N, C-alpha and C positions, 0 to 999 in steps of 0.2 A: 441231531436232526438228520433224517434220512431224505435225500432228494429223490426226485421222480425216477431218475435212472436206476437208483437202488430199489425202488418199489417195483419196477419192471423185472428185476432179477428175482424178487421174492414172490410175486404173484403171477399166476399163469394167464390172467385176463389180458387182453389187448384191445386196442381201439375197435369199436367205440365203447367197450364195456370195462375198461380199466378206469375205475372211478375214485382213485386216491392219487392226489398229486404229490403230497409230502407228509412225512411223519414229523411232527413238532416235538413230541415227547414220547418216550418209551421207558416204562419201568417193567423189565421182563417179568412175565408171570403175574403182573398186577394190573397195569393200565397203559393206555396209549391215547394220544391226541393226534388226529390227522386232519388234513384239509383237502377240500375238493373245490376248485374254482368253477363256477358255472358261467358259460359264455353263450352268447346268442347264436353261435355257430354250431351248437350241439345238434346231433342228428334228430333229437326229439322235437326240435323247433322247425325242421325243414318244411313241413307242410302248412305252417300257419300263414294265412294270407295277410298282406299289408292291411293295416287298419283294424286288425283283430283287437279285442279288448285285452287289457294288461293281464287279466286273470288267465288267459290262454297261455301265458308264458310261465305259469307256475311250474317249477321243476317237478317232473313226475315222481310221485311217492314211491313207486317201485324202484326207481333209480336211486332215490335217497336211501331206501332200505338196502339195496345192493352195495352202495358205497359204504354204509355203516358195517355191513357184513364183511367187506374186504378189509376194513380197518380192524375188525375183530380177528380176522385171519392173520393179519400182520402181528397182532398181539400174541396170538397162540403160537405163531412161528418164532416169537421172541426176536424178530429182526434177523433171523438166520436164513440163509439161502437153502432151498430144498436140497436134500442129499440125492445124488444122482441115482443110486440104486434103491431109493425109497419108492416102492411101487404103490403108494397111496395118494389119494387126493382129498382135499378138504371139501366138504359138502355142507351147504346151508340146509338145515332141517326145518326151522321155522322160528317165528317170533311171537311172543305172547305180550299182550298189552302194548302194542306199538301205537302210540298216540301222537297225532299231528296237531300242533297248536298254532301253526303258522305256515307260511309258504316262503319259498326261495325263488328268485328269478335271476335272469342274466345280470351279471355284475356282482352277485352275492358270492361269498366264499363260505362253504359249509365247513363247520368245525365239529368233528365227531370226537366225543369223549367216551371211551369205552373202558369198562372195568371187567376183568376176568374174575368171575365169581367162583367157579370150580371147574375141574376137569376130572371126569370119572371115566376110567378106561380110555376109550377113543372118542369121547363126547365132551364138548366144552360148553359152558354156560356163561353168557356175558350180559351185562346191563349197560345202559348209557343214555347219553343225550346228544342231540344235534342242535347246533346254533348256526344262525346266519347273522354274522356280526354280533351284536349284543342281544339279539332276539332268540329266545329258546323256541325252536320250531318242532322238535320231536323228542319223545322219550320212549325207551323200551325197557320193560320189566325183565324180560328174558329173551335172549337170542340164543338159539341152540345150533351147534354145528358138530359135525362128526368127521372122522378120518376113516376112509374105507379103501380097500384094495382097488386098484385100477382094473385088474384082471381077476376073474374068479380063481379061487384056489384049485389046484389040480387034484 
């Protein structure tokens, strides 16, 4: 299991966009299971007025996709810290057939199950599911990410 302080070493994102709290399982080059706890104090809920309907507290789908993508990045990195002289960054390219079948709200814990399908050159392809407790709330057929130089070649 990888704790949050380890996740911070592996990913460049920081508050409020570091959206993985812990790695529960990692099979390098194959699969990863991560969690992200949703709280009512997340910045996305700051402007919701008292008395708003419960549906206003649905966790934003864009943040759910970002959290899944960060989980995929951890899988691609195989749980290894970035190399200091590696002048590349991981970039999300897109997702195909991302389907939401439910919602998550404060108090829920998202569990992302990600499988690395293939890596071709500097591009990775992953699939997976997101759960809130025992409820399947999202599936993705293909998430695509790439590794690109931070600075253009001279």
